[in-house]
C-alpha positions in Angstrom: 102.9 76.0 83.3 102.3 75.1 86.9 100.7 72.0 88.3 99.4 70.9 91.7 99.5 67.4 93.3 96.3 66.2 94.8 95.8 63.4 97.4 96.8 60.1 95.9 99.6 61.6 93.8 97.4 62.8 90.9 98.6 66.0 89.2 96.2 68.7 88.1 96.6 71.8 85.9 96.9 74.9 88.1 98.2 77.9 86.1 99.5 78.7 82.6 101.5 81.9 81.8 102.3 83.1 78.3 104.6 86.0 77.2 105.6 85.6 73.6 109.0 86.7 72.3 107.4 89.1 69.9 105.5 90.9 72.7 108.5 90.8 75.1 110.9 92.4 72.5 108.3 94.9 71.2 107.7 96.2 74.7 111.2 97.5 74.8 110.0 100.2 72.4 106.9 101.1 74.5 106.6 103.4 77.5 107.3 101.7 80.8 103.6 101.8 81.8 101.8 98.5 82.4 98.1 97.9 83.2 97.4 94.7 85.2 93.9 93.3 85.6 92.0 90.1 86.2 88.7 88.8 84.8 86.6 85.6 85.1 86.7 82.8 82.6 83.1 81.9 81.8 83.4 78.2 80.8 82.3 75.4 83.1 85.9 75.0 84.3 86.0 78.4 85.9 89.3 80.1 86.7 90.6 83.6 86.0 92.6 85.3 83.3 95.2 87.7 84.6 96.6 90.2 82.0 99.4 92.7 81.6 98.9 95.2 78.9 100.7 98.4 77.7 100.3 101.1 75.0 102.3 101.0 71.8 103.9 104.2 70.4 100.7 104.9 68.5 98.7 104.9 71.7 97.0 101.6 71.0 96.5 98.5 73.2 99.6 96.3 73.3 99.2 93.0 75.2 102.4 91.9 77.0 101.5 88.7 78.8 98.5 86.8 80.2 98.0 83.8 82.5 95.2 81.4 83.3 95.1 80.8 87.1 92.9 79.1 89.7 91.8 82.4 91.3 92.6 86.1 91.8 94.7 85.9 95.0 98.1 86.8 96.4 99.7 83.5 95.2 98.6 83.7 91.6 99.6 87.4 91.3 103.0 86.7 92.9 103.5 83.9 90.3 102.6 86.0 87.3 104.4 89.2 88.5 107.6 87.2 89.2 107.5 85.8 85.6 106.7 89.2 84.1 109.6 90.8 86.0 112.0 88.2 84.6 110.7 88.4 81.0 110.8 92.3 81.0 114.2 92.4 82.7 113.0 94.5 85.6 115.8 94.7 88.1 116.2 96.6 91.4 117.9 99.5 89.7 115.2 100.0 87.1 112.1 99.2 89.2 111.2 102.9 90.0 111.1 103.7 86.2 108.1 101.3 85.7 104.5 102.4 86.5 101.7 99.9 87.1 98.0 100.8 86.9 95.4 98.6 88.5 92.0 98.5 90.2 93.5 97.4 93.6 92.5 93.8 93.0 92.5 91.4 95.9 96.0 90.1 96.7 97.7 92.5 94.2 99.1 95.2 96.5 100.8 92.9 99.0 102.3 91.0 96.0 103.9 94.2 94.6 105.6 94.9 97.9 107.0 91.4 97.8 108.0 90.9 94.2 108.7 94.4 92.8 108.5 96.8 95.7 109.9 99.9 94.1 107.6 100.3 91.1 105.3 103.3 90.9 101.6 102.6 91.4 98.5 104.3 89.9 94.9 103.4 90.7 92.0 103.9 88.4 90.0 107.0 89.4 86.8 105.5 88.1 87.1 102.7 90.6 88.3 105.1 93.3 85.0 107.0 92.9 83.1 103.7 93.0 84.7 102.8 96.3 83.9 106.3 97.5 80.2 105.7 96.8 80.4 102.4 98.7 81.8 104.4 101.6 78.7 106.6 101.5 79.9 109.7 99.7 77.6 110.5 96.8 76.6 113.5 94.6 77.5 114.9 91.2 79.3 117.9 92.8 81.6 115.6 94.8 82.2 113.4 91.7 83.0 116.3 89.5 85.4 117.8 92.0 87.1 114.4 92.5 87.7 114.2 88.8 88.9 117.8 88.8 91.5 116.9 91.4 92.5 113.8 89.5 93.0 115.7 86.2 94.9 118.6 87.9 98.4 118.8 86.5 99.9 121.2 89.1 100.0 120.9 92.9 98.2 124.3 93.3 95.3 123.3 91.2 95.1 120.0 93.0 95.0 121.7 96.4 92.2 124.0 95.1 90.1 121.0 94.1 90.8 119.3 97.4 89.6 122.4 99.3 86.4 122.3 97.4 86.0 118.6 98.3 86.5 119.5 102.0 83.9 122.3 101.7 81.4 119.8 100.1 82.0 117.0 102.5 84.7 117.0 105.2 84.3 113.2 105.8 84.9 112.5 102.1 88.0 114.7 102.3 89.2 112.6 105.3 88.4 109.4 103.5 90.7 110.5 100.6 93.4 111.4 103.1 95.0 107.9 103.2 95.2 107.7 99.4 98.3 109.4 98.3 97.8 111.7 95.3 100.8 110.2 93.6 98.5 107.2 93.0 95.5 109.0 91.4 96.2 112.6 90.6 98.3 113.9 87.6 99.6 116.7 89.8 101.8 114.2 91.7 102.7 111.8 88.9 106.3 111.3 87.9 107.4 112.1 84.4 109.0 108.6 83.7 105.9 107.1 82.3 105.2 109.8 79.7 101.5 109.2 79.9 98.9 110.9 82.1 96.1 108.3 81.9 94.2 108.0 85.2 91.8 105.1 84.4 92.1 101.4 83.7 90.4 101.5 80.4 93.3 99.8 78.5 92.7 96.6 80.5 89.0 96.8 80.1 89.2 97.3 76.4 91.5 94.3 76.1 89.1 92.2 78.2 86.3 93.2 75.7 88.5 92.1 72.8 88.8 88.6 74.2 85.3 88.1 75.5 84.6 85.1 73.2 87.9 83.4 74.2 86.9 83.7 77.8 83.8 81.6 77.2 85.7 78.6 75.8 87.4 75.6 77.5 91.0 76.2 78.5 92.9 74.9 75.5 90.5 76.5 73.0 90.7 79.8 75.0 94.5 79.8 74.8 94.4 79.0 71.1 92.0 81.9 70.4 94.1 84.3 72.5 97.2 83.3 70.5 95.3 83.9 67.2 94.0 87.3 68.3 97.5 88.5 69.3 99.2 87.1 66.2 96.8 88.7 63.8 96.7 92.0 65.7 100.5 92.3 65.7 100.7 91.5 61.9 97.9 94.0 61.1 99.6 96.8 63.1 103.0 96.0 61.4 101.4 96.2 57.9 99.7 99.4 58.8 102.8 101.0 60.2 104.8 100.1 57.0 102.6 102.5 55.1 103.2 105.5 57.4 105.2 108.3 55.8 105.7 110.4 59.0 108.3 109.8 61.7 105.6 110.5 64.2 102.8 108.0 64.7 99.3 109.1 63.4 97.5 109.1 66.7 100.3 111.2 68.2 100.0 113.7 65.3 96.2 113.9 66.1 96.9 114.7 69.7 99.4 117.4 68.9 97.0 118.9 66.3 94.3 119.1 68.9 96.5 121.1 71.2 97.7 123.2 68.3 94.2 124.6 67.9 94.4 126.2 71.3 97.9 127.7 70.9 96.6 130.7 69.0 95.0 132.1 72.1 98.4 132.6 73.7 101.2 135.2 73.3 104.8 134.0 73.7 107.4 136.4 75.2 111.0 135.2 74.7 113.3 135.8 77.6 116.3 133.6 76.6 117.3 131.4 73.7 115.0 128.6 74.9 113.0 130.2 77.7 109.5 131.7 77.1 106.8 133.3 79.1 103.5 132.3 77.5 100.4 134.4 78.4 96.8 133.7 77.6 95.0 136.7 76.1 92.4 138.4 78.3 92.7 136.1 81.3 96.1 136.8 82.8 97.0 133.1 82.8 100.7 132.6 82.2 103.2 129.7 82.0 107.0 129.2 81.7 108.2 127.1 78.8 111.7 125.7 78.4 112.2 124.3 74.9 115.7 122.8 75.7 114.3 120.8 78.6 110.9 120.3 76.9 109.0 121.4 80.0 106.2 123.7 80.8 105.0 124.9 84.2 101.5 123.4 83.4 103.4 120.0 83.5 101.4 118.5 80.6 104.5 118.4 78.4 106.4 116.8 81.3 103.7 114.2 81.9 103.1 113.1 78.3 106.3 113.9 76.4 104.1 115.8 73.9 104.2 119.6 73.7 101.3 121.3 75.3 99.5 124.3 73.9 101.9 126.7 75.7 104.9 124.8 74.3 103.5 124.8 70.8 102.9 128.5 71.1 106.6 129.0 72.1 107.8 126.7 69.3 
């Protein structure tokens, strides 16, 4: 907890940060991907709730830490990120293995460069397009092509989409020029995060979960947040105790969805672990290395789950 001293020596509550031991320890078993976001508290006392959330191994929301602060600014973000860095044991040697996703909130970017400068950044494509519209670039064709560029998993397909954007609106292409694709396109993401998400929906879903708590006075808000997290963790633990597979159910569903498309490909084995996988009738082909668990489409590299080409080779 942090306090401020007003004129006359009177102390006043300023900020409160919470990262429970259960959440801190459990995050060690999650991917090093963290969503950070801020939202208004709706009681008469005002303030903001800053949150850090992740995804558990079953691809569900996993809250790590949260803080009630006086405002969404550089000082409050510096305070929470420094505490989060300490709690998660993020040191200089491991910073580049962590990925943070945000909406480019006010004061957040300068804070990262000061507190944890070497982490990887991703920015929500939905908010990127919203900013694009504010800059004066509209139209469904432009929107669809932007999303196509964001979803592209290879550099060549990304360049194809960017050429289409340039043909549609050269000014929009120039506007995107100062936004490095490593921040918003899968084609330039590193493989450390093992997740190819390009939106900030994890934070938004968590904010929706706690909407009632945000309407309460501070102590009641904190108590409801504690209760929500406590019951959620126990419910997930009880559910997981009944699983019979070594792979989490939602991951099995994701693999099954890709498996349906594997039948449209023909694998040609060229080494013990190397395959050339061709799609029937189209000429599309990819290189799969089962030993390295990679595919030239990069989906396996980005998510850690075998793509349709990898499943075909397996």
